[in-house]
N, C-alpha and C positions, 0 to 999 in steps of 0.2 A: 743408780750405780750398779753395775753388774760385775761379773768375774771375767776379766780379759784372758788370764792365763792361770795355770796351776804349775807351780814349781815344786819339785820333789827332791829332797836330799838323797844322796846315794848311800854313804856308809852309815851303818847301824840303823838305817831306815829301810832301804830296799835290799841291801846285802850286808853280810858280815865278812870283813876281810881282815886278815892278820898278816903282819910281816914276819917272816921266819926263814931261817936257814935250813930247817928240817921240814920234810913233807908233813902235811896235816891230813888226817883221815877224813874222808867224806867232803873234801873241799877241792876246788879246781885251782890249779897252779897258774898264776900270771907272772910273767917276768918282764922287767923293765930295766933299761940302762939308766943309771943315775948321772948326775952332773960330773962325777969323777970316773966315768966309763966303767963302773962296776955294775954287775948284775944284781938286782934286788928281786927277791921272790916274795910274792904275796899269795895267800891261799884264801879263796873266797867261796861263799855259798849264798845262794839266793834265798831270800825270806819266803816262806810259804805264803801263797796268795798274792805275791807282788805283781805278777802279770795281770791278774784279775783287777787288782787295785788300780793299776795304770790304765786299764781299759775303762774302769769307772771314771777316773779323772778325765780321761779323753772324751767321755760322753758329756762332760760339763763344759770344758774349755780346752784350747790347745795346751798341751802339757810338756814341760821341760824338766831336765835334770839341772839342779843348781847345787854345786858341790864346792866345798873348800879344798877339794883334792885337785890335782892337775887334770887338765882336759883329756890328755891321752889315756890316763888311768880310767877315767869315766867312760871314754869311748871304747876301751877294751872290754869293760864290764858289759856295756851295751851289746857288743858283738857276741860275747861268750854266752850271755843269757837271753839273747834275742829280745831285748827290752823294747825295741821298735822305735827308737829315736833316730832322727837324722843327725848328722854331725852339728848342724846349726841349732839343734834343740838341746845340746849339751853345753852348759856354761860352767866351766871350771874357774878356779880362783884367778887365773891370769886374765879373765874377761872383766872382772869387777873390782879387784883389789890387789894390793901388794903388801908384803911383809917388810917391816922396818925394824932393825935391831937397835936397841937403845942400851944405855949404860946399865940401867936397872931392870929393864924388861923389854921384850919385843912387843910390837904393836902391829895391828892389821889396819890398813888405811884404804878407804874406798877410792876407786878411780872413777866410778860412776855412781850416781844417786838418782832416785826417783825414776827408775827405768820402767816399772810397770806397777803403778800404785793401785790399780784395780785387780790385783792378783791375790792368790792364796799361796802361802808357803807351807809345805809339809816338811817338818824337821824333827829329829829326835832330841835335839838339845833343849834344855830348859832355860828360858831367858832369865830366870831369877837365880840361877846357880852360877857359882864361880866358874870361869872358863867358857862362858857362853859368848865370847867376843866374836867368834865366827858367825854365830847366829845373828848378832846385832849388826854386823857388817852386811850380811845378806839382806836383812830387813831394811837397812838404809839404802842399799843398792836398789831394792824393789820399790822403796818408798811406801811400805806398809806399816801399820800399827799392829799391836798384839791381837786385835780383833780379827785379823786376817791370817793368823798363825795357827796351824794345826800341829799340836804336840803329838808326834808319833811315839809309840812305845819303842824303846831301844831294842834292836835286834842284835844278839850276840852269837847267833848260830843255833842249830838244832830246830826244834819245832816251836819254840817260844818266840815271840807271842804267836798264838795260834791263828790269828786272822787280823784283818784291818778294820774290824767292825767299829772299834772306838774312833779310829781316824775318819771313817766314813760318816759317823754320827756328828763329829765336829764339823766336817765340811757341810753337812746338811744344816746344822745350826747356823753356820755363816751364811749360807744361801737364804735361809729363812729370815735372818736379821736384815739382809739386803732388801728383801721384798717389802719389809715393814717400814 
């Protein structure tokens, strides 16, 4: 069994983006029109080493963005930061799930499952923590288990984390385990 694809999360993995009505220093402004025809402003910054990390991933397998955000939001980040993805390599939430509001809580439901079971997912969420439902939905969509999940350090802006060395080590461990 090999690695067919690598899927990388966008927010808090490759970029740090905040919603705000006020400009944020050292961040690029992105504006979107919401469902109520109101402008929403986001301020974003690329994680140091992100372009090199994507190059590394692409040297292993075709690489995609898989995000719980809207596709147009991810596409705009791709353009602004020259991430190098074609539009069909950016999979937003509308591609693989939908949100359902319930009486006691909202839920996220897969519309597709087992899409790419021989893949690796790089994501900053921790599967064992409360609020990891987006990650679990992504994993069901891909059809992967935890042994194909790379836990990325959360990026919140600035120079931290300094590199993708720990994420690369996790990918190498997955590749080694596949060979054996």
